[in-house]
Backbone as a printed PyTorch tensor [residue, N CA C, xyz], in Angstrom:
tensor([[[  -0.5170, -117.6910, -107.1540],
         [   0.6430, -117.5610, -106.2990],
         [   0.2920, -118.1640, -104.9400]],

        [[   1.1680, -119.0500, -104.4650],
         [   0.9430, -119.7060, -103.1860],
         [   1.7200, -119.0190, -102.0700]],

        [[   1.0630, -118.8650, -100.9280],
         [   1.6770, -118.2840,  -99.7310],
         [   1.4610, -119.2560,  -98.5770]],

        [[   2.5050, -119.4700,  -97.7840],
         [   2.4030, -120.3090,  -96.5920],
         [   2.2310, -119.4160,  -95.3740]],

        [[   1.3600, -119.8140,  -94.4850],
         [   1.2050, -119.1480,  -93.2030],
         [   1.5790, -120.1260,  -92.1050]],

        [[   2.4300, -119.7000,  -91.1780],
         [   2.8970, -120.5590,  -90.0920],
         [   2.5960, -119.8920,  -88.7530]],

        [[   2.0090, -120.6600,  -87.8460],
         [   1.7900, -120.2230,  -86.4650],
         [   2.6420, -121.1380,  -85.5930]],

        [[   3.8880, -120.7290,  -85.2990],
         [   4.8190, -121.6340,  -84.6360],
         [   4.4750, -121.8780,  -83.1700]],

        [[   4.7820, -123.0840,  -82.7410],
         [   4.6330, -123.4540,  -81.3460],
         [   5.4200, -124.7190,  -81.1010]],

        [[   5.9210, -124.8900,  -79.9040],
         [   6.7230, -126.0600,  -79.5960],
         [   5.8610, -127.3210,  -79.4830]],

        [[   4.6530, -127.1820,  -78.9540],
         [   3.7480, -128.3290,  -78.8430],
         [   2.9400, -128.5320,  -80.1200]],

        [[   2.4000, -127.4420,  -80.6330],
         [   1.5720, -127.4910,  -81.8410],
         [   1.9660, -126.3240,  -82.7390]],

        [[   2.3200, -126.6330,  -83.9710],
         [   2.6230, -125.6180,  -84.9830],
         [   1.5270, -125.6980,  -86.0360]],

        [[   0.8530, -124.5920,  -86.2650],
         [  -0.1910, -124.5550,  -87.2750],
         [   0.3530, -124.0490,  -88.5940]],

        [[  -0.2900, -124.4620,  -89.6790],
         [   0.1290, -123.9870,  -91.0020],
         [  -1.0800, -123.8980,  -91.9340]],

        [[  -0.9340, -123.0790,  -92.9520],
         [  -1.9270, -122.9970,  -94.0230],
         [  -1.2020, -122.6330,  -95.3110]],

        [[  -1.6940, -123.1550,  -96.4170],
         [  -1.2050, -122.8040,  -97.7450],
         [  -2.3580, -122.1170,  -98.4620]],

        [[  -2.1240, -120.8810,  -98.8890],
         [  -3.1650, -120.0940,  -99.5560],
         [  -2.7780, -119.8160, -100.9990]],

        [[  -3.7650, -119.9200, -101.8890],
         [  -3.5740, -119.4980, -103.2750],
         [  -4.2010, -118.1090, -103.3940]],

        [[  -3.3740, -117.1130, -103.6700],
         [  -3.8550, -115.7310, -103.7450],
         [  -3.8100, -115.2050, -105.1750]],

        [[  -3.8470, -116.1030, -106.1530],
         [  -3.7660, -115.6920, -107.5550],
         [  -5.0610, -115.0350, -108.0400]],

        [[  -6.1940, -115.4250, -107.4950],
         [  -7.4700, -114.8800, -107.9380],
         [  -7.9330, -113.7320, -107.0670]],

        [[  -9.1850, -113.3230, -107.2540],
         [  -9.7140, -112.1930, -106.4840],
         [  -9.9210, -112.5010, -105.0050]],

        [[ -10.0240, -113.7890, -104.6630],
         [ -10.2360, -114.1910, -103.2750],
         [  -9.2500, -115.2950, -102.9100]],

        [[  -8.5890, -115.1900, -101.7580],
         [  -7.6740, -116.2620, -101.3380],
         [  -8.4210, -117.5890, -101.1800]],

        [[  -7.7570, -118.6690, -101.5680],
         [  -8.3170, -120.0140, -101.4410],
         [  -7.3670, -120.8440, -100.5870]],

        [[  -7.9010, -121.5200,  -99.5780],
         [  -7.0870, -122.3940,  -98.7350],
         [  -6.8620, -123.7070,  -99.4810]],

        [[  -5.6040, -124.0010,  -99.7900],
         [  -5.2400, -125.2460, -100.4710],
         [  -4.9690, -126.3680,  -99.4840]],

        [[  -4.4330, -126.0290,  -98.3330],
         [  -4.0920, -127.0170,  -97.3110],
         [  -3.9580, -126.2830,  -95.9830]],

        [[  -4.2710, -126.9650,  -94.9100],
         [  -4.1150, -126.3980,  -93.5660],
         [  -4.0750, -127.5390,  -92.5730]],

        [[  -3.3780, -127.3070,  -91.4710],
         [  -3.3140, -128.3410,  -90.4600],
         [  -2.3670, -127.9680,  -89.3430]],

        [[  -1.9790, -128.9890,  -88.5720],
         [  -1.0720, -128.7760,  -87.4490],
         [   0.0280, -129.8370,  -87.4740]],

        [[   1.1350, -129.4880,  -86.8780],
         [   2.2370, -130.4120,  -86.6200],
         [   2.3770, -130.4830,  -85.1060]],

        [[   2.2800, -131.6850,  -84.5440],
         [   2.3590, -131.8610,  -83.0960],
         [   3.6740, -132.5450,  -82.7230]],

        [[   4.1740, -132.1790,  -81.5630],
         [   5.3490, -132.8540,  -81.0290],
         [   4.9890, -133.4980,  -79.6870]],

        [[   5.7790, -134.4650,  -79.3020],
         [   5.5960, -135.1520,  -78.0260],
         [   6.1870, -134.2870,  -76.9200]],

        [[   5.3520, -133.8230,  -76.0170],
         [   5.7990, -132.9230,  -74.9520],
         [   6.8500, -133.5590,  -74.0480]],

        [[   6.9220, -134.8720,  -74.0130],
         [   7.9060, -135.5350,  -73.1540],
         [   9.2420, -135.7850,  -73.8780]],

        [[   9.2950, -135.5140,  -75.1660],
         [  10.5260, -135.7370,  -75.9330],
         [  11.5420, -134.6320,  -75.6500]],

        [[  12.8230, -134.9270,  -75.8210],
         [  13.8520, -133.8950,  -75.6300],
         [  13.6760, -132.7570,  -76.6460]],

        [[  14.0680, -131.5660,  -76.2420],
         [  13.9020, -130.3800,  -77.0890],
         [  14.4930, -130.5590,  -78.4880]],

        [[  15.7300, -131.0570,  -78.6420],
         [  16.2640, -131.2120,  -80.0000],
         [  15.3980, -132.1150,  -80.8850]],

        [[  14.8380, -133.1580,  -80.2990],
         [  13.9730, -134.0640,  -81.0590],
         [  12.6930, -133.3520,  -81.4930]],

        [[  12.1410, -132.5350,  -80.6160],
         [  10.9070, -131.8020,  -80.9370],
         [  11.1490, -130.7790,  -82.0360]],

        [[  12.2710, -130.0520,  -81.9380],
         [  12.6020, -129.0670,  -82.9710],
         [  12.8420, -129.7480,  -84.3080]],

        [[  13.5010, -130.9030,  -84.2930],
         [  13.7380, -131.6500,  -85.5220],
         [  12.4200, -132.1050,  -86.1440]],

        [[  11.4650, -132.5220,  -85.3180],
         [  10.1660, -132.9590,  -85.8280],
         [   9.4310, -131.8040,  -86.5070]],

        [[   9.4540, -130.6300,  -85.8960],
         [   8.8190, -129.4520,  -86.5010],
         [   9.4880, -129.1280,  -87.8300]],

        [[  10.8180, -129.1300,  -87.8560],
         [  11.5560, -128.8500,  -89.0880],
         [  11.2010, -129.8510,  -90.1820]],

        [[  11.1660, -131.1240,  -89.8370],
         [  10.8490, -132.1690,  -90.8120],
         [   9.4390, -131.9990,  -91.3700]],

        [[   8.4790, -131.7790,  -90.4770],
         [   7.0790, -131.6440,  -90.9030],
         [   6.8570, -130.4180,  -91.7790]],

        [[   7.3490, -129.2600,  -91.3380],
         [   7.1320, -128.0180,  -92.0920],
         [   7.9170, -128.0560,  -93.4110]],

        [[   9.1190, -128.6110,  -93.3920],
         [   9.9050, -128.7210,  -94.6300],
         [   9.1790, -129.5670,  -95.6690]],

        [[   8.5500, -130.6530,  -95.2380],
         [   7.8060, -131.5060,  -96.1670],
         [   6.6320, -130.7550,  -96.7900]],

        [[   5.9440, -129.9600,  -95.9840],
         [   4.8140, -129.1730,  -96.4890],
         [   5.2990, -128.1240,  -97.4930]],

        [[   6.3770, -127.4210,  -97.1440],
         [   6.9120, -126.4000,  -98.0520],
         [   7.4520, -127.0290,  -99.3300]],

        [[   8.0850, -128.1910,  -99.2330],
         [   8.5730, -128.8820, -100.4260],
         [   7.4170, -129.3080, -101.3290]],

        [[   6.3320, -129.7440, -100.7220],
         [   5.1760, -130.1920, -101.5000],
         [   4.5170, -129.0360, -102.2570]],

        [[   4.3110, -127.9130, -101.5840],
         [   3.5340, -126.8170, -102.1600],
         [   4.3910, -125.7490, -102.8470]],

        [[   5.6480, -125.5980, -102.4690],
         [   6.5480, -124.6120, -103.0750],
         [   5.9770, -123.1840, -103.0530]],

        [[   5.6160, -122.6660, -101.8750],
         [   5.0760, -121.2970, -101.8240],
         [   6.1540, -120.2670, -102.1880]],

        [[   5.7140, -119.1130, -102.6820],
         [   6.6560, -118.0470, -103.0500],
         [   6.8720, -117.0640, -101.9100]],

        [[   6.0290, -117.1510, -100.8880],
         [   6.1720, -116.2690,  -99.7200],
         [   5.6310, -116.9940,  -98.5030]],

        [[   6.0640, -116.5090,  -97.3250],
         [   5.6120, -117.1450,  -96.0900],
         [   5.3970, -116.0820,  -95.0280]],

        [[   4.2610, -116.1650,  -94.3640],
         [   3.9900, -115.2970,  -93.2250],
         [   4.0980, -116.1120,  -91.9480]],

        [[   4.7710, -115.5540,  -90.9570],
         [   4.9440, -116.2400,  -89.6790],
         [   4.3540, -115.3510,  -88.5880]],

        [[   3.4210, -115.8990,  -87.8120],
         [   2.8430, -115.1620,  -86.7000],
         [   3.8260, -115.1820,  -85.5440]],

        [[   4.1650, -114.0120,  -85.0500],
         [   5.0720, -113.9090,  -83.9180],
         [   4.2710, -113.5530,  -82.6760]],

        [[   4.6470, -114.1390,  -81.5450],
         [   3.8910, -113.9660,  -80.3070],
         [   3.7530, -112.4990,  -79.9210]],

        [[   4.8080, -111.7250,  -80.0840],
         [   4.7480, -110.3250,  -79.6780],
         [   4.2780, -109.4030,  -80.8030]],

        [[   3.9520, -109.9730,  -81.9690],
         [   3.4370, -109.1780,  -83.0860],
         [   2.2620, -109.9080,  -83.7090]],

        [[   1.0590, -109.6930,  -83.2200],
         [  -0.0880, -110.4320,  -83.7320],
         [  -0.3710, -110.1820,  -85.2120]],

        [[   0.1860, -109.0890,  -85.7650],
         [  -0.0060, -108.8400,  -87.1930],
         [   0.9320, -109.6960,  -88.0400]],

        [[   1.9210, -110.3540,  -87.4150],
         [   2.8320, -111.2470,  -88.1270],
         [   3.9070, -110.5070,  -88.9000]],

        [[   4.7030, -111.2640,  -89.5830],
         [   5.7950, -110.7470,  -90.3930],
         [   5.8170, -111.5270,  -91.6900]],

        [[   6.1420, -110.8780,  -92.7890],
         [   6.1560, -111.5350,  -94.0930],
         [   7.5840, -111.6490,  -94.5940]],

        [[   7.9860, -112.8560,  -94.9550],
         [   9.2920, -113.1030,  -95.5570],
         [   9.0950, -113.6620,  -96.9390]],

        [[   9.9420, -113.3030,  -97.8550],
         [   9.8760, -113.8500,  -99.2100],
         [  10.8010, -115.0570,  -99.3040]],

        [[  10.3120, -116.1350,  -99.9080],
         [  11.1110, -117.3350, -100.1180],
         [  11.6130, -117.3000, -101.5510]],

        [[  12.9100, -117.3630, -101.7240],
         [  13.4890, -117.3600, -103.0750],
         [  14.1620, -118.6620, -103.3680]]])
């Protein structure tokens, strides 16, 4: 079972894809999506959406955890 982890940010958004099917989680992919700090906000948000959507389309995780700034433990959402 694949799970996506997202650490959102306007300048840098981090991500990881974990396989949790076995006794120990395995990192399948991880990286960052960067935006141009001088670009207009709509363009930056579109770039993040495009990059993260491509990663999710490629890996097709069944769940996603998103780290929230005010909740360091994060939140878990199920993708259906």
